[in-house]
CHARMM-style PDB file with segment names, atoms N, HN, CA, C and O in Angstrom:
ATOM      1  N   UNK     1    -101.461  29.497 -34.144  1.00  0.00      PROA
ATOM      2  CA  UNK     1    -100.238  29.726 -33.411  1.00  0.00      PROA
ATOM      3  C   UNK     1     -99.439  30.808 -34.132  1.00  0.00      PROA
ATOM      4  O   UNK     1     -99.228  30.723 -35.342  1.00  0.00      PROA
ATOM      5  N   UNK     2     -98.992  31.831 -33.387  1.00  0.00      PROA
ATOM      6  HN  UNK     2     -99.164  31.900 -32.404  1.00  0.00      PROA
ATOM      7  CA  UNK     2     -98.278  32.928 -34.050  1.00  0.00      PROA
ATOM      8  C   UNK     2     -96.912  32.483 -34.555  1.00  0.00      PROA
ATOM      9  O   UNK     2     -96.271  31.608 -33.973  1.00  0.00      PROA
ATOM     10  N   UNK     3     -96.487  33.092 -35.630  1.00  0.00      PROA
ATOM     11  HN  UNK     3     -97.007  33.802 -36.103  1.00  0.00      PROA
ATOM     12  CA  UNK     3     -95.185  32.773 -36.205  1.00  0.00      PROA
ATOM     13  C   UNK     3     -94.081  33.326 -35.315  1.00  0.00      PROA
ATOM     14  O   UNK     3     -94.222  34.390 -34.714  1.00  0.00      PROA
ATOM     15  N   UNK     4     -93.003  32.600 -35.243  1.00  0.00      PROA
ATOM     16  HN  UNK     4     -92.888  31.735 -35.731  1.00  0.00      PROA
ATOM     17  CA  UNK     4     -91.870  33.055 -34.425  1.00  0.00      PROA
ATOM     18  C   UNK     4     -91.073  34.103 -35.194  1.00  0.00      PROA
ATOM     19  O   UNK     4     -90.756  33.932 -36.371  1.00  0.00      PROA
ATOM     20  N   UNK     5     -90.768  35.155 -34.519  1.00  0.00      PROA
ATOM     21  HN  UNK     5     -91.026  35.294 -33.563  1.00  0.00      PROA
ATOM     22  CA  UNK     5     -89.960  36.191 -35.156  1.00  0.00      PROA
ATOM     23  C   UNK     5     -88.500  35.970 -34.771  1.00  0.00      PROA
ATOM     24  O   UNK     5     -88.211  35.372 -33.735  1.00  0.00      PROA
ATOM     25  N   UNK     6     -87.598  36.445 -35.592  1.00  0.00      PROA
ATOM     26  HN  UNK     6     -87.833  36.930 -36.434  1.00  0.00      PROA
ATOM     27  CA  UNK     6     -86.173  36.283 -35.271  1.00  0.00      PROA
ATOM     28  C   UNK     6     -85.805  36.958 -33.938  1.00  0.00      PROA
ATOM     29  O   UNK     6     -84.962  36.464 -33.189  1.00  0.00      PROA
ATOM     30  N   UNK     7     -86.453  38.086 -33.665  1.00  0.00      PROA
ATOM     31  HN  UNK     7     -87.138  38.487 -34.274  1.00  0.00      PROA
ATOM     32  CA  UNK     7     -86.166  38.781 -32.415  1.00  0.00      PROA
ATOM     33  C   UNK     7     -86.600  37.940 -31.215  1.00  0.00      PROA
ATOM     34  O   UNK     7     -85.874  37.830 -30.227  1.00  0.00      PROA
ATOM     35  N   UNK     8     -87.781  37.355 -31.311  1.00  0.00      PROA
ATOM     36  HN  UNK     8     -88.371  37.444 -32.113  1.00  0.00      PROA
ATOM     37  CA  UNK     8     -88.293  36.530 -30.223  1.00  0.00      PROA
ATOM     38  C   UNK     8     -87.387  35.313 -30.011  1.00  0.00      PROA
ATOM     39  O   UNK     8     -87.092  34.948 -28.873  1.00  0.00      PROA
ATOM     40  N   UNK     9     -86.950  34.691 -31.095  1.00  0.00      PROA
ATOM     41  HN  UNK     9     -87.189  34.987 -32.020  1.00  0.00      PROA
ATOM     42  CA  UNK     9     -86.060  33.531 -31.017  1.00  0.00      PROA
ATOM     43  C   UNK     9     -84.734  33.918 -30.366  1.00  0.00      PROA
ATOM     44  O   UNK     9     -84.201  33.176 -29.542  1.00  0.00      PROA
ATOM     45  N   UNK    10     -84.207  35.079 -30.740  1.00  0.00      PROA
ATOM     46  HN  UNK    10     -84.640  35.682 -31.410  1.00  0.00      PROA
ATOM     47  CA  UNK    10     -82.940  35.538 -30.168  1.00  0.00      PROA
ATOM     48  C   UNK    10     -83.097  35.825 -28.677  1.00  0.00      PROA
ATOM     49  O   UNK    10     -82.206  35.504 -27.890  1.00  0.00      PROA
ATOM     50  N   UNK    11     -84.220  36.425 -28.281  1.00  0.00      PROA
ATOM     51  HN  UNK    11     -84.943  36.685 -28.920  1.00  0.00      PROA
ATOM     52  CA  UNK    11     -84.439  36.713 -26.861  1.00  0.00      PROA
ATOM     53  C   UNK    11     -84.559  35.437 -26.037  1.00  0.00      PROA
ATOM     54  O   UNK    11     -84.014  35.352 -24.937  1.00  0.00      PROA
ATOM     55  N   UNK    12     -85.266  34.448 -26.565  1.00  0.00      PROA
ATOM     56  HN  UNK    12     -85.708  34.517 -27.460  1.00  0.00      PROA
ATOM     57  CA  UNK    12     -85.409  33.168 -25.871  1.00  0.00      PROA
ATOM     58  C   UNK    12     -84.045  32.490 -25.744  1.00  0.00      PROA
ATOM     59  O   UNK    12     -83.723  31.941 -24.691  1.00  0.00      PROA
ATOM     60  N   UNK    13     -83.252  32.525 -26.795  1.00  0.00      PROA
ATOM     61  HN  UNK    13     -83.513  32.971 -27.651  1.00  0.00      PROA
ATOM     62  CA  UNK    13     -81.921  31.920 -26.765  1.00  0.00      PROA
ATOM     63  C   UNK    13     -81.027  32.626 -25.736  1.00  0.00      PROA
ATOM     64  O   UNK    13     -80.284  31.974 -25.003  1.00  0.00      PROA
ATOM     65  N   UNK    14     -81.105  33.949 -25.689  1.00  0.00      PROA
ATOM     66  HN  UNK    14     -81.709  34.478 -26.285  1.00  0.00      PROA
ATOM     67  CA  UNK    14     -80.304  34.701 -24.718  1.00  0.00      PROA
ATOM     68  C   UNK    14     -80.738  34.382 -23.287  1.00  0.00      PROA
ATOM     69  O   UNK    14     -79.901  34.232 -22.397  1.00  0.00      PROA
ATOM     70  N   UNK    15     -82.039  34.282 -23.077  1.00  0.00      PROA
ATOM     71  HN  UNK    15     -82.719  34.404 -23.801  1.00  0.00      PROA
ATOM     72  CA  UNK    15     -82.561  33.957 -21.752  1.00  0.00      PROA
ATOM     73  C   UNK    15     -82.093  32.570 -21.315  1.00  0.00      PROA
ATOM     74  O   UNK    15     -81.687  32.387 -20.168  1.00  0.00      PROA
ATOM     75  N   UNK    16     -82.147  31.603 -22.211  1.00  0.00      PROA
ATOM     76  HN  UNK    16     -82.477  31.752 -23.144  1.00  0.00      PROA
ATOM     77  CA  UNK    16     -81.686  30.256 -21.888  1.00  0.00      PROA
ATOM     78  C   UNK    16     -80.187  30.227 -21.581  1.00  0.00      PROA
ATOM     79  O   UNK    16     -79.752  29.491 -20.696  1.00  0.00      PROA
ATOM     80  N   UNK    17     -79.407  31.011 -22.298  1.00  0.00      PROA
ATOM     81  HN  UNK    17     -79.760  31.609 -23.018  1.00  0.00      PROA
ATOM     82  CA  UNK    17     -77.969  31.066 -22.056  1.00  0.00      PROA
ATOM     83  C   UNK    17     -77.678  31.653 -20.678  1.00  0.00      PROA
ATOM     84  O   UNK    17     -76.791  31.170 -19.973  1.00  0.00      PROA
ATOM     85  N   UNK    18     -78.413  32.682 -20.295  1.00  0.00      PROA
ATOM     86  HN  UNK    18     -79.133  33.074 -20.868  1.00  0.00      PROA
ATOM     87  CA  UNK    18     -78.223  33.302 -18.975  1.00  0.00      PROA
ATOM     88  C   UNK    18     -78.617  32.328 -17.875  1.00  0.00      PROA
ATOM     89  O   UNK    18     -77.909  32.196 -16.876  1.00  0.00      PROA
ATOM     90  N   UNK    19     -79.734  31.652 -18.053  1.00  0.00      PROA
ATOM     91  HN  UNK    19     -80.309  31.759 -18.864  1.00  0.00      PROA
ATOM     92  CA  UNK    19     -80.181  30.693 -17.047  1.00  0.00      PROA
ATOM     93  C   UNK    19     -79.230  29.508 -16.931  1.00  0.00      PROA
ATOM     94  O   UNK    19     -79.034  28.989 -15.832  1.00  0.00      PROA
ATOM     95  N   UNK    20     -78.647  29.077 -18.012  1.00  0.00      PROA
ATOM     96  HN  UNK    20     -78.806  29.499 -18.905  1.00  0.00      PROA
ATOM     97  CA  UNK    20     -77.703  27.967 -17.975  1.00  0.00      PROA
ATOM     98  C   UNK    20     -76.455  28.348 -17.196  1.00  0.00      PROA
ATOM     99  O   UNK    20     -75.854  27.495 -16.542  1.00  0.00      PROA
ATOM    100  N   UNK    21     -76.058  29.601 -17.251  1.00  0.00      PROA
ATOM    101  HN  UNK    21     -76.545  30.294 -17.781  1.00  0.00      PROA
ATOM    102  CA  UNK    21     -74.889  30.060 -16.504  1.00  0.00      PROA
ATOM    103  C   UNK    21     -75.152  30.209 -15.020  1.00  0.00      PROA
ATOM    104  O   UNK    21     -74.205  30.260 -14.235  1.00  0.00      PROA
ATOM    105  N   UNK    22     -76.398  30.278 -14.616  1.00  0.00      PROA
ATOM    106  HN  UNK    22     -77.167  30.236 -15.253  1.00  0.00      PROA
ATOM    107  CA  UNK    22     -76.724  30.451 -13.203  1.00  0.00      PROA
ATOM    108  C   UNK    22     -76.485  29.188 -12.390  1.00  0.00      PROA
ATOM    109  O   UNK    22     -76.184  29.282 -11.200  1.00  0.00      PROA
ATOM    110  N   UNK    23     -76.606  28.034 -12.982  1.00  0.00      PROA
ATOM    111  HN  UNK    23     -76.851  27.958 -13.949  1.00  0.00      PROA
ATOM    112  CA  UNK    23     -76.461  26.786 -12.246  1.00  0.00      PROA
ATOM    113  C   UNK    23     -75.138  26.144 -12.610  1.00  0.00      PROA
ATOM    114  O   UNK    23     -75.085  25.224 -13.427  1.00  0.00      PROA
ATOM    115  N   UNK    24     -74.078  26.631 -12.004  1.00  0.00      PROA
ATOM    116  HN  UNK    24     -74.121  27.378 -11.341  1.00  0.00      PROA
ATOM    117  CA  UNK    24     -72.748  26.121 -12.280  1.00  0.00      PROA
ATOM    118  C   UNK    24     -72.586  24.731 -11.688  1.00  0.00      PROA
ATOM    119  O   UNK    24     -73.125  24.444 -10.620  1.00  0.00      PROA
ATOM    120  N   UNK    25     -71.860  23.883 -12.361  1.00  0.00      PROA
ATOM    121  HN  UNK    25     -71.422  24.116 -13.229  1.00  0.00      PROA
ATOM    122  CA  UNK    25     -71.627  22.523 -11.868  1.00  0.00      PROA
ATOM    123  C   UNK    25     -70.742  22.538 -10.631  1.00  0.00      PROA
ATOM    124  O   UNK    25     -70.753  21.579  -9.858  1.00  0.00      PROA
ATOM    125  N   UNK    26     -69.965  23.619 -10.424  1.00  0.00      PROA
ATOM    126  HN  UNK    26     -69.956  24.398 -11.052  1.00  0.00      PROA
ATOM    127  CA  UNK    26     -69.096  23.708  -9.257  1.00  0.00      PROA
ATOM    128  C   UNK    26     -69.860  24.103  -8.001  1.00  0.00      PROA
ATOM    129  O   UNK    26     -69.347  23.939  -6.894  1.00  0.00      PROA
ATOM    130  N   UNK    27     -71.037  24.605  -8.147  1.00  0.00      PROA
ATOM    131  HN  UNK    27     -71.454  24.738  -9.047  1.00  0.00      PROA
ATOM    132  CA  UNK    27     -71.781  25.119  -7.000  1.00  0.00      PROA
ATOM    133  C   UNK    27     -72.520  23.991  -6.302  1.00  0.00      PROA
ATOM    134  O   UNK    27     -73.198  23.184  -6.937  1.00  0.00      PROA
ATOM    135  N   UNK    28     -72.376  23.950  -4.981  1.00  0.00      PROA
ATOM    136  HN  UNK    28     -71.825  24.606  -4.465  1.00  0.00      PROA
ATOM    137  CA  UNK    28     -73.068  22.944  -4.174  1.00  0.00      PROA
ATOM    138  C   UNK    28     -74.374  23.530  -3.676  1.00  0.00      PROA
ATOM    139  O   UNK    28     -74.591  24.736  -3.788  1.00  0.00      PROA
ATOM    140  N   UNK    29     -75.247  22.700  -3.130  1.00  0.00      PROA
ATOM    141  HN  UNK    29     -75.071  21.720  -3.039  1.00  0.00      PROA
ATOM    142  CA  UNK    29     -76.475  23.232  -2.526  1.00  0.00      PROA
ATOM    143  C   UNK    29     -76.130  24.241  -1.431  1.00  0.00      PROA
ATOM    144  O   UNK    29     -75.183  24.038  -0.672  1.00  0.00      PROA
ATOM    145  N   UNK    30     -76.874  25.289  -1.354  1.00  0.00      PROA
ATOM    146  HN  UNK    30     -77.643  25.454  -1.971  1.00  0.00      PROA
ATOM    147  CA  UNK    30     -76.601  26.329  -0.381  1.00  0.00      PROA
ATOM    148  C   UNK    30     -75.887  27.515  -0.994  1.00  0.00      PROA
ATOM    149  O   UNK    30     -75.667  28.519  -0.315  1.00  0.00      PROA
ATOM    150  N   UNK    31     -75.525  27.425  -2.246  1.00  0.00      PROA
ATOM    151  HN  UNK    31     -75.704  26.610  -2.797  1.00  0.00      PROA
ATOM    152  CA  UNK    31     -74.940  28.566  -2.941  1.00  0.00      PROA
ATOM    153  C   UNK    31     -73.458  28.761  -2.702  1.00  0.00      PROA
ATOM    154  O   UNK    31     -72.960  29.865  -2.923  1.00  0.00      PROA
ATOM    155  N   UNK    32     -72.719  27.742  -2.260  1.00  0.00      PROA
ATOM    156  HN  UNK    32     -73.124  26.845  -2.080  1.00  0.00      PROA
ATOM    157  CA  UNK    32     -71.277  27.885  -2.087  1.00  0.00      PROA
ATOM    158  C   UNK    32     -70.566  27.058  -3.145  1.00  0.00      PROA
ATOM    159  O   UNK    32     -71.074  26.034  -3.600  1.00  0.00      PROA
ATOM    160  N   UNK    33     -69.394  27.516  -3.524  1.00  0.00      PROA
ATOM    161  HN  UNK    33     -68.981  28.348  -3.154  1.00  0.00      PROA
ATOM    162  CA  UNK    33     -68.614  26.774  -4.514  1.00  0.00      PROA
ATOM    163  C   UNK    33     -67.933  25.598  -3.830  1.00  0.00      PROA
ATOM    164  O   UNK    33     -67.923  25.493  -2.604  1.00  0.00      PROA
ATOM    165  N   UNK    34     -67.377  24.734  -4.629  1.00  0.00      PROA
ATOM    166  HN  UNK    34     -67.385  24.819  -5.625  1.00  0.00      PROA
ATOM    167  CA  UNK    34     -66.682  23.561  -4.093  1.00  0.00      PROA
ATOM    168  C   UNK    34     -65.508  23.992  -3.203  1.00  0.00      PROA
ATOM    169  O   UNK    34     -65.290  23.402  -2.145  1.00  0.00      PROA
ATOM    170  N   UNK    35     -64.750  25.019  -3.625  1.00  0.00      PROA
ATOM    171  HN  UNK    35     -64.927  25.498  -4.484  1.00  0.00      PROA
ATOM    172  CA  UNK    35     -63.622  25.496  -2.823  1.00  0.00      PROA
ATOM    173  C   UNK    35     -64.093  26.058  -1.484  1.00  0.00      PROA
ATOM    174  O   UNK    35     -63.474  25.808  -0.451  1.00  0.00      PROA
ATOM    175  N   UNK    36     -65.184  26.813  -1.502  1.00  0.00      PROA
ATOM    176  HN  UNK    36     -65.687  27.017  -2.342  1.00  0.00      PROA
ATOM    177  CA  UNK    36     -65.722  27.362  -0.254  1.00  0.00      PROA
ATOM    178  C   UNK    36     -66.205  26.252   0.672  1.00  0.00      PROA
ATOM    179  O   UNK    36     -65.993  26.315   1.883  1.00  0.00      PROA
ATOM    180  N   UNK    37     -66.848  25.245   0.111  1.00  0.00      PROA
ATOM    181  HN  UNK    37     -67.020  25.194  -0.872  1.00  0.00      PROA
ATOM    182  CA  UNK    37     -67.329  24.122   0.928  1.00  0.00      PROA
ATOM    183  C   UNK    37     -66.163  23.365   1.550  1.00  0.00      PROA
ATOM    184  O   UNK    37     -66.240  22.948   2.706  1.00  0.00      PROA
ATOM    185  N   UNK    38     -65.081  23.185   0.790  1.00  0.00      PROA
ATOM    186  HN  UNK    38     -65.019  23.524  -0.148  1.00  0.00      PROA
ATOM    187  CA  UNK    38     -63.903  22.510   1.335  1.00  0.00      PROA
ATOM    188  C   UNK    38     -63.272  23.331   2.452  1.00  0.00      PROA
ATOM    189  O   UNK    38     -62.831  22.771   3.455  1.00  0.00      PROA
ATOM    190  N   UNK    39     -63.221  24.663   2.290  1.00  0.00      PROA
ATOM    191  HN  UNK    39     -63.579  25.118   1.474  1.00  0.00      PROA
ATOM    192  CA  UNK    39     -62.662  25.519   3.331  1.00  0.00      PROA
ATOM    193  C   UNK    39     -63.524  25.470   4.590  1.00  0.00      PROA
ATOM    194  O   UNK    39     -62.995  25.443   5.701  1.00  0.00      PROA
ATOM    195  N   UNK    40     -64.830  25.460   4.425  1.00  0.00      PROA
ATOM    196  HN  UNK    40     -65.259  25.482   3.522  1.00  0.00      PROA
ATOM    197  CA  UNK    40     -65.724  25.365   5.585  1.00  0.00      PROA
ATOM    198  C   UNK    40     -65.574  24.015   6.276  1.00  0.00      PROA
ATOM    199  O   UNK    40     -65.579  23.947   7.505  1.00  0.00      PROA
ATOM    200  N   UNK    41     -65.442  22.954   5.512  1.00  0.00      PROA
ATOM    201  HN  UNK    41     -65.438  23.008   4.514  1.00  0.00      PROA
ATOM    202  CA  UNK    41     -65.237  21.630   6.097  1.00  0.00      PROA
ATOM    203  C   UNK    41     -63.921  21.564   6.875  1.00  0.00      PROA
ATOM    204  O   UNK    41     -63.872  20.981   7.958  1.00  0.00      PROA
ATOM    205  N   UNK    42     -62.862  22.156   6.332  1.00  0.00      PROA
ATOM    206  HN  UNK    42     -62.902  22.630   5.452  1.00  0.00      PROA
ATOM    207  CA  UNK    42     -61.564  22.164   7.013  1.00  0.00      PROA
ATOM    208  C   UNK    42     -61.645  22.962   8.315  1.00  0.00      PROA
ATOM    209  O   UNK    42     -61.078  22.557   9.329  1.00  0.00      PROA
ATOM    210  N   UNK    43     -62.348  24.094   8.287  1.00  0.00      PROA
ATOM    211  HN  UNK    43     -62.809  24.423   7.464  1.00  0.00      PROA
ATOM    212  CA  UNK    43     -62.494  24.905   9.499  1.00  0.00      PROA
ATOM    213  C   UNK    43     -63.299  24.154  10.555  1.00  0.00      PROA
ATOM    214  O   UNK    43     -62.969  24.213  11.739  1.00  0.00      PROA
ATOM    215  N   UNK    44     -64.338  23.460  10.145  1.00  0.00      PROA
ATOM    216  HN  UNK    44     -64.606  23.412   9.183  1.00  0.00      PROA
ATOM    217  CA  UNK    44     -65.151  22.687  11.090  1.00  0.00      PROA
ATOM    218  C   UNK    44     -64.326  21.560  11.702  1.00  0.00      PROA
ATOM    219  O   UNK    44     -64.452  21.270  12.892  1.00  0.00      PROA
ATOM    220  N   UNK    45     -63.490  20.931  10.896  1.00  0.00      PROA
ATOM    221  HN  UNK    45     -63.388  21.166   9.930  1.00  0.00      PROA
ATOM    222  CA  UNK    45     -62.641  19.857  11.409  1.00  0.00      PROA
ATOM    223  C   UNK    45     -61.637  20.394  12.423  1.00  0.00      PROA
ATOM    224  O   UNK    45     -61.378  19.749  13.439  1.00  0.00      PROA
ATOM    225  N   UNK    46     -61.066  21.581  12.154  1.00  0.00      PROA
ATOM    226  HN  UNK    46     -61.277  22.106  11.330  1.00  0.00      PROA
ATOM    227  CA  UNK    46     -60.135  22.190  13.105  1.00  0.00      PROA
ATOM    228  C   UNK    46     -60.833  22.493  14.425  1.00  0.00      PROA
ATOM    229  O   UNK    46     -60.269  22.263  15.495  1.00  0.00      PROA
ATOM    230  N   UNK    47     -62.049  23.004  14.352  1.00  0.00      PROA
ATOM    231  HN  UNK    47     -62.506  23.191  13.482  1.00  0.00      PROA
ATOM    232  CA  UNK    47     -62.791  23.310  15.570  1.00  0.00      PROA
ATOM    233  C   UNK    47     -63.121  22.041  16.352  1.00  0.00      PROA
ATOM    234  O   UNK    47     -63.085  22.040  17.582  1.00  0.00      PROA
ATOM    235  N   UNK    48     -63.440  20.973  15.645  1.00  0.00      PROA
ATOM    236  HN  UNK    48     -63.470  20.974  14.646  1.00  0.00      PROA
ATOM    237  CA  UNK    48     -63.757  19.712  16.315  1.00  0.00      PROA
ATOM    238  C   UNK    48     -62.538  19.118  17.007  1.00  0.00      PROA
ATOM    239  O   UNK    48     -62.674  18.472  18.047  1.00  0.00      PROA
ATOM    240  N   UNK    49     -61.359  19.323  16.452  1.00  0.00      PROA
ATOM    241  HN  UNK    49     -61.248  19.848  15.608  1.00  0.00      PROA
ATOM    242  CA  UNK    49     -60.135  18.729  16.996  1.00  0.00      PROA
ATOM    243  C   UNK    49     -59.535  19.522  18.155  1.00  0.00      PROA
ATOM    244  O   UNK    49     -58.753  18.968  18.927  1.00  0.00      PROA
ATOM    245  N   UNK    50     -59.873  20.780  18.296  1.00  0.00      PROA
ATOM    246  HN  UNK    50     -60.509  21.230  17.669  1.00  0.00      PROA
ATOM    247  CA  UNK    50     -59.203  21.590  19.321  1.00  0.00      PROA
ATOM    248  C   UNK    50     -59.631  21.146  20.715  1.00  0.00      PROA
ATOM    249  O   UNK    50     -60.748  20.676  20.933  1.00  0.00      PROA
ATOM    250  N   UNK    51     -58.706  21.312  21.643  1.00  0.00      PROA
ATOM    251  HN  UNK    51     -57.799  21.693  21.466  1.00  0.00      PROA
ATOM    252  CA  UNK    51     -58.944  20.906  23.017  1.00  0.00      PROA
ATOM    253  C   UNK    51     -59.572  22.059  23.783  1.00  0.00      PROA
ATOM    254  O   UNK    51     -59.092  23.191  23.719  1.00  0.00      PROA
ATOM    255  N   UNK    52     -60.628  21.773  24.495  1.00  0.00      PROA
ATOM    256  HN  UNK    52     -61.017  20.854  24.547  1.00  0.00      PROA
ATOM    257  CA  UNK    52     -61.297  22.806  25.278  1.00  0.00      PROA
ATOM    258  C   UNK    52     -60.745  22.804  26.692  1.00  0.00      PROA
ATOM    259  O   UNK    52     -60.408  21.742  27.215  1.00  0.00      PROA
ATOM    260  N   UNK    53     -60.644  23.968  27.324  1.00  0.00      PROA
ATOM    261  HN  UNK    53     -60.918  24.831  26.899  1.00  0.00      PROA
ATOM    262  CA  UNK    53     -60.147  24.009  28.699  1.00  0.00      PROA
ATOM    263  C   UNK    53     -61.167  23.383  29.654  1.00  0.00      PROA
ATOM    264  O   UNK    53     -62.364  23.330  29.371  1.00  0.00      PROA
ATOM    265  N   UNK    54     -60.650  22.908  30.798  1.00  0.00      PROA
ATOM    266  HN  UNK    54     -59.677  22.950  31.028  1.00  0.00      PROA
ATOM    267  CA  UNK    54     -61.541  22.359  31.819  1.00  0.00      PROA
ATOM    268  C   UNK    54     -62.435  23.466  32.352  1.00  0.00      PROA
ATOM    269  O   UNK    54     -62.000  24.604  32.525  1.00  0.00      PROA
ATOM    270  N   UNK    55     -63.671  23.123  32.604  1.00  0.00      PROA
ATOM    271  HN  UNK    55     -64.025  22.198  32.463  1.00  0.00      PROA
ATOM    272  CA  UNK    55     -64.604  24.095  33.154  1.00  0.00      PROA
ATOM    273  C   UNK    55     -64.379  24.211  34.660  1.00  0.00      PROA
ATOM    274  O   UNK    55     -64.161  23.201  35.329  1.00  0.00      PROA
ATOM    275  N   UNK    56     -64.431  25.420  35.197  1.00  0.00      PROA
ATOM    276  HN  UNK    56     -64.609  26.240  34.654  1.00  0.00      PROA
ATOM    277  CA  UNK    56     -64.256  25.569  36.650  1.00  0.00      PROA
ATOM    278  C   UNK    56     -65.446  24.952  37.384  1.00  0.00      PROA
ATOM    279  O   UNK    56     -66.565  24.920  36.872  1.00  0.00      PROA
ATOM    280  N   UNK    57     -65.183  24.472  38.576  1.00  0.00      PROA
ATOM    281  HN  UNK    57     -64.274  24.497  38.992  1.00  0.00      PROA
ATOM    282  CA  UNK    57     -66.257  23.910  39.396  1.00  0.00      PROA
ATOM    283  C   UNK    57     -67.178  25.028  39.847  1.00  0.00      PROA
ATOM    284  O   UNK    57     -66.737  26.157  40.065  1.00  0.00      PROA
ATOM    285  N   UNK    58     -68.433  24.718  39.985  1.00  0.00      PROA
ATOM    286  HN  UNK    58     -68.791  23.801  39.808  1.00  0.00      PROA
ATOM    287  CA  UNK    58     -69.405  25.706  40.454  1.00  0.00      PROA
ATOM    288  C   UNK    58     -69.147  25.991  41.927  1.00  0.00      PROA
ATOM    289  O   UNK    58     -68.996  25.066  42.725  1.00  0.00      PROA
ATOM    290  N   UNK    59     -69.098  27.275  42.290  1.00  0.00      PROA
ATOM    291  HN  UNK    59     -69.221  28.027  41.642  1.00  0.00      PROA
ATOM    292  CA  UNK    59     -68.855  27.648  43.691  1.00  0.00      PROA
ATOM    293  C   UNK    59     -70.132  28.133  44.358  1.00  0.00      PROA
ATOM    294  O   UNK    59     -70.188  28.241  45.583  1.00  0.00      PROA
ATOM    295  N   UNK    60     -71.142  28.423  43.578  1.00  0.00      PROA
ATOM    296  HN  UNK    60     -71.097  28.335  42.583  1.00  0.00      PROA
ATOM    297  CA  UNK    60     -72.402  28.904  44.137  1.00  0.00      PROA
ATOM    298  C   UNK    60     -73.412  27.760  44.047  1.00  0.00      PROA
ATOM    299  O   UNK    60     -73.619  27.211  42.965  1.00  0.00      PROA
ATOM    300  N   UNK    61     -74.041  27.392  45.162  1.00  0.00      PROA
ATOM    301  HN  UNK    61     -73.873  27.838  46.041  1.00  0.00      PROA
ATOM    302  CA  UNK    61     -75.017  26.305  45.084  1.00  0.00      PROA
ATOM    303  C   UNK    61     -76.223  26.703  44.239  1.00  0.00      PROA
ATOM    304  O   UNK    61     -76.581  27.877  44.149  1.00  0.00      PROA
ATOM    305  N   UNK    62     -76.826  25.717  43.637  1.00  0.00      PROA
ATOM    306  HN  UNK    62     -76.535  24.763  43.710  1.00  0.00      PROA
ATOM    307  CA  UNK    62     -78.009  25.979  42.822  1.00  0.00      PROA
ATOM    308  C   UNK    62     -79.140  26.462  43.710  1.00  0.00      PROA
ATOM    309  O   UNK    62     -79.292  26.003  44.842  1.00  0.00      PROA
ATOM    310  N   UNK    63     -79.934  27.391  43.193  1.00  0.00      PROA
ATOM    311  HN  UNK    63     -79.811  27.764  42.273  1.00  0.00      PROA
ATOM    312  CA  UNK    63     -81.059  27.926  43.965  1.00  0.00      PROA
ATOM    313  C   UNK    63     -82.328  27.169  43.616  1.00  0.00      PROA
ATOM    314  O   UNK    63     -82.498  26.684  42.498  1.00  0.00      PROA
ATOM    315  N   UNK    64     -83.218  27.078  44.606  1.00  0.00      PROA
ATOM    316  HN  UNK    64     -83.080  27.472  45.515  1.00  0.00      PROA
ATOM    317  CA  UNK    64     -84.518  26.466  44.347  1.00  0.00      PROA
ATOM    318  C   UNK    64     -85.338  27.358  43.436  1.00  0.00      PROA
ATOM    319  O   UNK    64     -85.167  28.577  43.425  1.00  0.00      PROA
ATOM    320  N   UNK    65     -86.218  26.752  42.683  1.00  0.00      PROA
ATOM    321  HN  UNK    65     -86.357  25.762  42.692  1.00  0.00      PROA
ATOM    322  CA  UNK    65     -87.108  27.502  41.817  1.00  0.00      PROA
ATOM    323  C   UNK    65     -88.100  28.282  42.665  1.00  0.00      PROA
ATOM    324  O   UNK    65     -88.582  27.764  43.672  1.00  0.00      PROA
ATOM    325  N   UNK    66     -88.420  29.523  42.281  1.00  0.00      PROA
ATOM    326  HN  UNK    66     -88.029  29.945  41.463  1.00  0.00      PROA
ATOM    327  CA  UNK    66     -89.378  30.303  43.095  1.00  0.00      PROA
ATOM    328  C   UNK    66     -90.762  29.667  43.046  1.00  0.00      PROA
ATOM    329  O   UNK    66     -91.165  29.080  42.042  1.00  0.00      PROA
ATOM    330  N   UNK    67     -91.463  29.800  44.143  1.00  0.00      PROA
ATOM    331  HN  UNK    67     -91.135  30.277  44.958  1.00  0.00      PROA
ATOM    332  CA  UNK    67     -92.831  29.268  44.217  1.00  0.00      PROA
ATOM    333  C   UNK    67     -93.744  30.138  43.393  1.00  0.00      PROA
ATOM    334  O   UNK    67     -93.557  31.354  43.353  1.00  0.00      PROA
ATOM    335  N   UNK    68     -94.733  29.553  42.727  1.00  0.00      PROA
ATOM    336  HN  UNK    68     -94.885  28.565  42.760  1.00  0.00      PROA
ATOM    337  CA  UNK    68     -95.662  30.371  41.930  1.00  0.00      PROA
ATOM    338  C   UNK    68     -96.484  31.295  42.815  1.00  0.00      PROA
ATOM    339  O   UNK    68     -96.868  30.936  43.929  1.00  0.00      PROA
ATOM    340  N   UNK    69     -96.741  32.468  42.310  1.00  0.00      PROA
ATOM    341  HN  UNK    69     -96.429  32.759  41.406  1.00  0.00      PROA
ATOM    342  CA  UNK    69     -97.537  33.446  43.078  1.00  0.00      PROA
ATOM    343  C   UNK    69     -99.000  33.061  43.046  1.00  0.00      PROA
ATOM    344  O   UNK    69     -99.516  32.598  42.028  1.00  0.00      PROA
ATOM    345  N   UNK    70     -99.664  33.261  44.181  1.00  0.00      PROA
ATOM    346  HN  UNK    70     -99.245  33.637  45.007  1.00  0.00      PROA
ATOM    347  CA  UNK    70    -101.102  32.967  44.258  1.00  0.00      PROA
ATOM    348  C   UNK    70    -101.866  34.064  43.513  1.00  0.00      PROA
ATOM    349  O   UNK    70    -101.535  35.246  43.616  1.00  0.00      PROA
ATOM    350  N   UNK    71    -102.864  33.664  42.783  1.00  0.00      PROA
ATOM    351  HN  UNK    71    -103.132  32.704  42.700  1.00  0.00      PROA
ATOM    352  CA  UNK    71    -103.619  34.686  42.060  1.00  0.00      PROA
ATOM    353  C   UNK    71    -105.048  34.742  42.516  1.00  0.00      PROA
ATOM    354  OT1 UNK    71    -105.827  35.550  42.009  1.00  0.00      PROA
TER     355      UNK     71
END
């Protein structure tokens, strides 16, 4: 087994430090922070609560489906 050099040890330590910073405890699945997730949840709740206007009644009768063409 090759001996560890100080440079190799320093590079491994730096790599581990960078990787540890990538997975923040504040980040939720999907790559959003806790604040962003709360804002998205609040926006979804507002959309769910809003009242939708009544849909107009259909004035054109439904058409029959076209007959298949003979081949």
